[in-house]
LOGU-969810 format. One record per residue (C-alpha): x, y, z; residue in one letter. Coordinates in nm, 3 decimals. Example, Ala and Ser with C-alpha at 12.3 -4.5 7.8 and 13.67 -1.06 7.14 Angstrom:
% LOGU-969810
{{1.230; -0.450; 0.780}; A}
{{1.367; -0.106; 0.714}; S}
//
This chain:
% LOGU-969810
{{0.703; 2.003; -0.566}; M}
{{0.651; 2.102; -0.206}; T}
{{0.774; 1.905; 0.025}; E}
{{0.637; 1.682; 0.298}; F}
{{0.710; 1.497; 0.616}; R}
{{0.666; 1.146; 0.554}; P}
{{0.424; 1.081; 0.808}; H}
{{0.192; 1.372; 0.672}; E}
{{0.159; 1.112; 0.324}; A}
{{0.112; 0.836; 0.595}; L}
{{-0.179; 1.006; 0.698}; A}
{{-0.293; 1.167; 0.382}; E}
{{-0.268; 0.819; 0.252}; A}
{{-0.471; 0.671; 0.587}; Y}
{{-0.697; 0.918; 0.586}; A}
{{-0.811; 0.891; 0.216}; G}
{{-0.894; 0.473; 0.327}; I}
{{-1.109; 0.624; 0.621}; S}
{{-1.321; 0.853; 0.329}; A}
{{-1.350; 0.508; 0.097}; V}
{{-1.488; 0.270; 0.376}; V}
{{-1.596; 0.525; 0.660}; G}
{{-1.971; 0.550; 0.483}; H}
{{-2.000; 0.193; 0.335}; L}
{{-2.311; 0.003; 0.488}; D}
{{-2.253; -0.367; 0.536}; D}
{{-2.327; -0.447; 0.159}; H}
{{-2.067; -0.218; -0.010}; D}
{{-1.878; -0.349; 0.203}; L}
{{-1.873; -0.632; 0.068}; Q}
{{-1.828; -0.546; -0.327}; R}
{{-1.544; -0.705; -0.474}; P}
{{-1.189; -0.543; -0.511}; T}
{{-0.931; -0.572; -0.755}; R}
{{-0.708; -0.825; -0.509}; C}
{{-0.861; -1.215; -0.595}; R}
{{-1.074; -1.372; -0.334}; G}
{{-1.133; -1.035; -0.143}; W}
{{-1.423; -0.810; -0.110}; L}
{{-1.338; -0.467; 0.043}; V}
{{-1.375; -0.566; 0.423}; A}
{{-1.147; -0.844; 0.338}; D}
{{-0.880; -0.635; 0.202}; L}
{{-0.967; -0.382; 0.503}; L}
{{-0.844; -0.594; 0.715}; F}
{{-0.548; -0.640; 0.542}; H}
{{-0.457; -0.219; 0.565}; L}
{{-0.556; -0.307; 0.943}; L}
{{-0.276; -0.518; 1.038}; C}
{{-0.033; -0.253; 0.816}; D}
{{-0.167; -0.018; 1.065}; A}
{{-0.133; -0.256; 1.334}; Q}
{{0.239; -0.362; 1.226}; R}
{{0.335; 0.001; 1.253}; A}
{{0.215; 0.042; 1.524}; L}
{{0.450; -0.243; 1.697}; V}
{{0.773; -0.106; 1.449}; A}
{{0.734; 0.225; 1.531}; L}
{{0.789; 0.121; 1.927}; A}
{{1.014; -0.122; 1.803}; S}
{{1.386; 0.044; 1.812}; P}
{{1.635; -0.157; 1.602}; A}
{{2.068; -0.097; 1.641}; D}
{{2.113; -0.148; 1.327}; G}
{{2.247; -0.191; 1.069}; P}
{{2.003; -0.092; 0.811}; V}
{{1.907; -0.341; 0.544}; D}
{{1.660; -0.211; 0.371}; S}
{{1.546; 0.136; 0.219}; D}
{{1.152; 0.237; 0.117}; D}
{{1.293; 0.043; -0.277}; V}
{{1.497; -0.236; -0.189}; S}
{{1.190; -0.357; 0.134}; Y}
{{0.974; -0.462; -0.187}; W}
{{1.255; -0.667; -0.329}; R}
{{1.262; -0.876; -0.053}; S}
{{0.967; -1.021; -0.042}; F}
{{0.976; -1.307; -0.323}; P}
{{0.727; -1.470; -0.570}; S}
{{0.499; -1.678; -0.438}; D}
{{0.161; -1.738; -0.568}; D}
{{0.081; -2.012; -0.324}; G}
{{0.212; -1.823; 0.019}; E}
{{-0.012; -1.496; -0.123}; S}
{{-0.342; -1.776; -0.159}; A}
{{-0.278; -1.891; 0.193}; R}
{{-0.220; -1.445; 0.304}; H}
{{-0.584; -1.381; 0.098}; A}
{{-0.728; -1.678; 0.300}; W}
{{-0.644; -1.551; 0.597}; W}
{{-0.723; -1.223; 0.608}; A}
{{-1.085; -1.305; 0.406}; R}
{{-1.189; -1.571; 0.706}; R}
{{-1.044; -1.330; 1.008}; S}
{{-1.275; -1.037; 0.851}; A}
{{-1.557; -1.235; 0.810}; A}
{{-1.492; -1.355; 1.151}; A}
{{-1.588; -1.057; 1.242}; F}
{{-1.989; -1.010; 1.378}; D}
{{-2.029; -0.784; 1.079}; R}
{{-1.783; -0.601; 0.823}; P}
{{-1.864; -0.240; 0.951}; V}
{{-1.691; -0.390; 1.194}; G}
{{-1.361; -0.385; 1.023}; V}
{{-1.446; -0.053; 0.967}; V}
{{-1.505; 0.086; 1.349}; R}
{{-1.158; -0.108; 1.367}; L}
{{-0.939; 0.043; 1.138}; W}
{{-1.138; 0.393; 1.230}; T}
{{-0.939; 0.377; 1.533}; E}
{{-0.606; 0.189; 1.457}; T}
{{-0.507; 0.391; 1.170}; A}
{{-0.526; 0.722; 1.326}; P}
{{-0.321; 0.581; 1.619}; A}
{{-0.065; 0.467; 1.398}; A}
{{-0.018; 0.818; 1.211}; V}
{{0.017; 0.953; 1.588}; R}
{{0.268; 0.722; 1.651}; A}
{{0.435; 0.867; 1.270}; A}
{{0.428; 1.171; 1.371}; T}
{{0.565; 1.153; 1.724}; A}
{{0.835; 0.901; 1.574}; A}
{{1.196; 1.033; 1.444}; D}
{{1.229; 0.992; 1.088}; P}
{{1.627; 0.885; 1.111}; E}
{{1.550; 0.658; 1.391}; H}
{{1.625; 0.319; 1.307}; L}
{{1.332; 0.041; 1.332}; V}
{{1.237; -0.332; 1.280}; T}
{{0.996; -0.512; 1.039}; T}
{{0.910; -0.804; 0.873}; Q}
{{1.325; -0.915; 0.973}; G}
{{1.462; -0.613; 0.851}; H}
{{1.617; -0.277; 0.994}; V}
{{1.496; 0.044; 0.821}; L}
{{1.501; 0.435; 0.860}; R}
{{1.123; 0.517; 1.031}; V}
{{1.105; 0.746; 0.729}; A}
{{1.169; 0.465; 0.443}; D}
{{0.906; 0.236; 0.679}; L}
{{0.636; 0.511; 0.665}; L}
{{0.719; 0.525; 0.281}; A}
{{0.628; 0.151; 0.232}; T}
{{0.316; 0.200; 0.427}; L}
{{0.192; 0.484; 0.287}; T}
{{0.313; 0.286; -0.095}; T}
{{0.114; -0.019; 0.054}; E}
{{-0.188; 0.185; 0.131}; A}
{{-0.175; 0.384; -0.218}; A}
{{-0.196; 0.091; -0.408}; V}
{{-0.446; -0.091; -0.184}; H}
{{-0.692; 0.222; -0.236}; H}
{{-0.708; 0.194; -0.616}; L}
{{-0.759; -0.210; -0.542}; D}
{{-1.073; -0.059; -0.331}; L}
{{-1.265; 0.110; -0.536}; T}
{{-1.270; -0.053; -0.826}; V}
{{-1.602; -0.111; -0.798}; D}
{{-1.691; 0.166; -0.562}; L}
{{-1.687; 0.453; -0.853}; P}
{{-1.837; 0.710; -0.684}; D}
{{-1.491; 0.695; -0.454}; A}
{{-1.264; 0.955; -0.412}; P}
{{-0.897; 0.832; -0.505}; G}
{{-0.562; 0.851; -0.331}; P}
{{-0.447; 1.200; -0.223}; G}
{{-0.220; 1.341; -0.384}; P}
{{0.145; 1.286; -0.143}; L}
{{0.022; 0.909; -0.145}; A}
{{0.048; 0.890; -0.448}; R}
{{0.416; 1.095; -0.476}; T}
{{0.562; 0.850; -0.280}; V}
{{0.387; 0.532; -0.443}; A}
{{0.506; 0.646; -0.779}; V}
{{0.854; 0.743; -0.683}; T}
{{0.859; 0.423; -0.502}; T}
{{0.773; 0.228; -0.828}; M}
{{1.031; 0.454; -1.002}; D}
{{1.284; 0.329; -0.784}; G}
{{1.202; -0.044; -0.914}; L}
{{1.190; 0.058; -1.220}; L}
{{1.575; 0.167; -1.183}; S}
{{1.741; 0.516; -1.313}; D}
{{1.805; 0.372; -1.668}; D}
{{1.470; 0.343; -1.743}; A}
{{1.163; 0.582; -1.761}; V}
{{0.751; 0.521; -1.769}; R}
{{0.565; 0.630; -2.131}; P}
{{0.499; 0.998; -2.118}; A}
{{0.127; 0.915; -2.129}; S}
{{0.022; 0.749; -1.846}; W}
{{-0.090; 0.875; -1.548}; T}
{{-0.008; 0.836; -1.188}; D}
{{-0.306; 0.579; -1.124}; E}
{{-0.233; 0.399; -1.470}; E}
{{0.094; 0.349; -1.383}; Y}
{{0.051; 0.219; -1.008}; L}
{{-0.194; -0.065; -1.162}; L}
{{0.043; -0.122; -1.420}; K}
{{0.357; -0.136; -1.225}; A}
{{0.176; -0.345; -1.010}; T}
{{0.019; -0.635; -1.202}; G}
{{-0.320; -0.484; -1.176}; R}
{{-0.428; -0.407; -1.532}; I}
{{-0.178; -0.536; -1.813}; P}
{{0.005; -0.371; -2.072}; L}
{{-0.082; -0.312; -2.385}; T}
{{0.103; -0.390; -2.751}; D}
{{0.138; 0.007; -2.725}; A}
{{0.277; 0.067; -2.379}; D}
{{0.566; -0.294; -2.457}; R}
{{0.636; -0.070; -2.786}; A}
{{0.710; 0.222; -2.554}; D}
{{0.900; 0.022; -2.281}; L}
{{1.060; -0.158; -2.528}; G}
{{1.305; -0.423; -2.284}; E}
{{1.205; -0.250; -1.949}; V}
{{0.829; -0.468; -2.080}; A}
{{0.991; -0.738; -1.931}; G}
{{0.990; -0.567; -1.559}; W}
{{0.676; -0.586; -1.550}; F}
{{0.518; -0.586; -1.273}; P}
{{0.725; -0.436; -1.063}; L}
{{0.563; -0.482; -0.751}; L}
{{0.325; -0.762; -0.635}; G}
//
């Protein structure tokens, strides 16, 4: 596989989201997603918050030491259904505050490219802080890319003609899941990348055949909520 720089994967991930939502009308922006309680506009607002957080983080240098990388970052988030429900409700109310759903799209198409430009200009080895963690810019960008790739799949569940995540974004997300799975286990060879991402994040359940292939590793799923 040809190597690529971290900002290139983020650029592809955010461009992929824009390709999905850029031509949607108000009706289509109110279609359901895989995220409980969220319409397309709601989930896009959540992604918009990520792009805004990227801009803040990239302008928030840290002295160190590093306390997270692109994999351990995800392990630091406790499974809290109550907190998730509160965030889901906040995001939905915030998205609804726009005069029309397309207003979220307009703000996304202004903010996401700005985040990519900031990522491109940043030294991947510099340290930054976000959400109480200190990590390398390269690892920050990988976390943002992983989240965008997974949510890309969430966005398109009721948009069957929409393109999927690009290969760089998908590779970063798959690598994250591999890291969460650990070196002692591998995914079933029959899984596609998209199937792996959906099952690793609990979007679709493991089948009996999956559990047989995974053995005791099946108990680790979902790897990321």
